[in-house]
C-alpha positions in Angstrom: 11.8 27.5 5.0 8.7 27.2 3.0 10.7 26.0 -0.1 12.6 23.5 2.2 9.3 22.1 3.2 7.9 21.8 -0.4 11.0 19.6 -1.5 10.7 17.5 1.5 9.9 13.9 -0.1 6.7 12.5 1.6 9.0 9.5 2.8 12.9 9.4 3.4 14.7 6.4 4.7 17.9 6.9 6.1 20.6 4.0 6.6 17.8 1.9 7.8 18.5 -1.4 9.2 16.1 -4.4 10.7 18.3 -7.7 12.7 16.2 -10.5 13.9 17.6 -12.3 16.7 16.7 -16.3 17.0 18.1 -18.1 19.8 22.0 -17.8 18.7 21.2 -16.7 14.8 21.2 -13.3 14.0 19.5 -12.6 10.8 20.3 -9.0 9.2 16.5 -8.4 6.7 17.9 -4.8 6.1 21.2 -3.4 5.8 21.7 0.3 5.0 18.5 0.8 3.4 18.1 4.9 2.2 15.2 5.6 -0.3 13.0 8.9 -0.8 9.9 8.5 -2.2 7.7 11.8 -3.4 4.4 12.6 -2.8 2.3 11.1 -5.8 4.8 8.5 -6.8 4.5 5.3 -8.1 7.5 2.7 -6.8 7.6 -1.0 -7.4 9.8 -3.0 -5.1 11.2 -6.2 -6.6 13.8 -9.2 -5.8 14.1 -12.9 -4.8 12.3 -14.5 -2.0 14.1 -13.5 1.2 15.6 -10.4 -0.3 13.7 -8.0 2.4 10.7 -6.6 0.6 8.5 -7.7 2.6 10.4 -6.3 6.0 10.8 -2.8 4.1 7.0 -2.7 3.4 6.3 -3.7 6.8 9.0 -0.6 8.1 7.2 1.7 5.7 3.8 0.7 7.1 4.9 1.0 10.8 4.0 -2.7 11.2 7.8 -2.8 12.6 10.4 -0.9 13.9 13.9 -0.5 12.4 17.2 -1.4 14.9 19.2 1.2 13.2 18.6 4.3 11.0 15.7 7.1 10.4 12.1 6.9 9.0 11.1 10.2 8.2 7.4 10.8 7.0 6.4 14.1 6.3 9.7 15.0 7.7 8.9 13.8 11.1 10.9 10.4 12.5 8.1 8.2 13.3 10.5 5.0 13.5 11.1 6.2 17.1 7.2 6.6 18.2 5.7 4.5 20.8 3.3 1.8 19.7 -0.2 4.0 20.3 1.8 7.0 18.1 2.1 4.9 15.6 -0.9 3.1 15.3 -2.5 6.7 14.9 0.0 7.6 12.1 -0.9 4.5 10.1 -4.5 4.7 10.7 -4.3 8.0 9.4 -1.9 8.2 6.5 -1.2 4.6 5.3 -3.6 2.1 3.6 -2.8 -1.6 3.1 -3.5 -3.9 0.5 -2.5 -7.3 1.1 -1.9 -10.6 -1.1 -4.2 -12.7 0.9 -7.2 -10.0 1.1 -7.2 -10.6 4.8 -10.7 -9.6 4.9 -12.8 -10.6 8.0 -15.3 -13.3 7.1 -18.1 -12.8 9.5 -18.4 -9.1 8.3 -20.1 -7.7 5.2 -18.4 -5.8 2.4 -19.7 -2.6 4.0 -18.5 -3.5 7.6 -15.1 -4.8 6.3 -14.3 -1.3 4.3 -15.6 0.6 7.2 -13.2 -1.0 9.6 -10.6 1.2 9.6 -12.6 4.3 10.3 -14.0 2.8 13.6 -10.6 3.4 15.3 -10.6 7.1 14.7 -11.1 9.4 17.6 -13.3 11.4 15.4 -15.7 8.5 14.3 -19.2 9.4 13.3 -21.2 6.3 11.8 -23.2 8.6 9.1 -20.1 10.3 7.9 -18.3 6.6 7.8 -21.5 5.4 5.8 -21.2 8.0 3.2 -17.6 7.4 3.2 -17.8 3.8 2.4 -20.3 4.0 -0.3 -18.0 6.7 -2.1 -14.7 4.0 -1.9 -17.1 0.9 -3.1 -18.5 2.8 -5.9 -15.2 4.0 -7.0 -13.6 0.4 -6.9 -17.2 -1.0 -8.8 -18.4 -3.0 -5.8 -21.4 -1.0 -4.0 -23.7 -3.3 -5.5 -22.2 -6.2 -3.2 -21.6 -4.0 -0.4 -24.0 -6.6 2.0 -22.3 -9.6 0.8 -19.8 -11.5 2.7 -16.2 -12.2 1.4 -16.9 -16.0 1.2 -19.5 -15.0 -1.5 -17.3 -13.0 -4.0 -14.8 -14.2 -6.2 -11.1 -13.3 -5.7 -11.0 -10.4 -7.8 -13.8 -9.0 -6.1 -12.7 -9.6 -2.5 -9.4 -7.7 -3.6 -11.4 -4.6 -4.8 -12.9 -4.6 -1.3 -9.5 -4.7 0.1 -8.4 -2.0 -2.1 -11.7 0.3 -0.8 -10.7 -0.7 2.6 -7.2 0.7 2.1 -8.8 4.1 0.7 -11.5 4.5 3.1 -9.5 6.7 5.5 -8.0 8.7 2.8 -4.4 7.5 3.6 -1.4 9.4 1.7 0.4 6.1 1.2 -0.9 3.0 -0.2 1.3 0.0 0.7 0.4 -3.1 -1.6 2.2 -6.8 -1.0 2.0 -8.8 -4.1 -1.7 -7.2 -4.9 -2.2 -9.4 -8.0 -0.3 -12.6 -6.2 -3.6 -14.9 -5.5 -5.4 -13.6 -9.0 -5.8 -15.2 -12.4 -3.9 -13.2 -15.2 -7.3 -11.5 -16.0 -8.1 -10.0 -12.6 -4.7 -9.4 -11.9 -4.3 -7.1 -14.7 -7.9 -5.5 -13.6 -6.4 -4.8 -9.9 -3.3 -3.3 -11.6 -5.4 -1.2 -13.6 -7.2 0.1 -10.6 -3.8 0.9 -8.8 -2.4 2.7 -11.9 -5.5 5.0 -11.8 -5.3 5.9 -8.0 -1.6 6.8 -8.4 -3.1 9.1 -11.5 -5.3 10.5 -8.9 -2.8 11.4 -6.9 -2.2 8.3 -4.3 1.5 7.5 -3.4 1.7 3.9 -4.3 4.6 1.3 -3.0 4.2 -1.9 -4.6 6.2 -5.3 -3.7 6.3 -7.3 -6.6 7.7 -10.7 -8.3 6.3 -9.7 -11.8 8.3 -8.0 -13.9 5.8 -6.9 -16.2 3.9 -5.6 -13.4 6.8 -3.7 -11.7 7.7 -2.2 -15.0 4.6 0.1 -14.9 5.6 1.9 -12.1 7.6 5.1 -12.3 10.6 3.5 -10.4 11.6 0.0 -9.7 13.7 -0.7 -7.0 15.6 -3.9 -6.7 16.6 -5.7 -3.6 18.9 -8.3 -2.6 20.1 -9.6 0.7 18.3 -6.8 2.4 20.2 -4.1 0.4 19.2 -1.7 -2.4 21.4 -3.0 -5.4 20.0 -0.9 -8.3 16.9 1.5 -9.3 15.5 1.7 -12.6 13.5 5.2 -13.6 11.0 5.5 -16.2 9.0 8.3 -17.8 4.9 7.9 -17.8 2.8 10.0 -19.5 -0.5 10.2 -17.0 -3.4 11.6 -18.6 -6.3 12.8 -17.0 -9.0 10.3 -18.4 -9.9 7.6 -16.5 -8.7 4.5 -18.5 -9.1 1.9 -15.8 -12.6 1.6 -14.7 -14.2 0.3 -18.0 -11.7 -2.5 -17.8 -12.2 -3.5 -14.5 -15.7 -3.3 -14.4 -15.8 -5.4 -17.8 -13.1 -7.9 -16.2 -14.5 -8.5 -12.8 -18.4 -8.4 -13.0 
């Protein structure tokens, strides 16, 4: 039994489907998607616009529910949970990094990063403040903790968004086009940060249109018309040294 648990993937999708109904139109956004993702994997999801990439990421993040199939997280079927239970799982185990950053303009950097912790039953302000300082330092943004999003560059805002995703110590990081709104230099720095987080043990699922960024993942899942049509697997040498932070600090002062 213990061996079976150790071999169970962190994420298992079995025949996942999603159908949207609009008036008399039925749109199959996902069709029979099956996928295993192990703890510590770095998976890139690619494909043309409208192929189902973002819908799949929403399913993985429990932001939407499938109309068919199963979603097993740590061996438990979470797709059938009620909304409150899904929210608890999402807050405890999943961190989100969005293309548009999605920071709250009226909150400081520190307040934006702390926000996911305030929804937890065991929230304590002093513990939350320590954790926020840790993750802001990790992404090189501790010196901006009292600034507001409008006072930051795009690259800095994305680093704050990464810190917000990390603050709850999630098992899974979901990134939807994390470099899409950034120039090439800032995009490269954010990608290096994500790679470093993966080297440190984070499970990373990233939607991207950029084939160069996709090839930096361990696995690339190709989608078309709501289906997985192909997958590439790469061998990576993952060292212990921190190769990302010098570049990040140099590129995004």
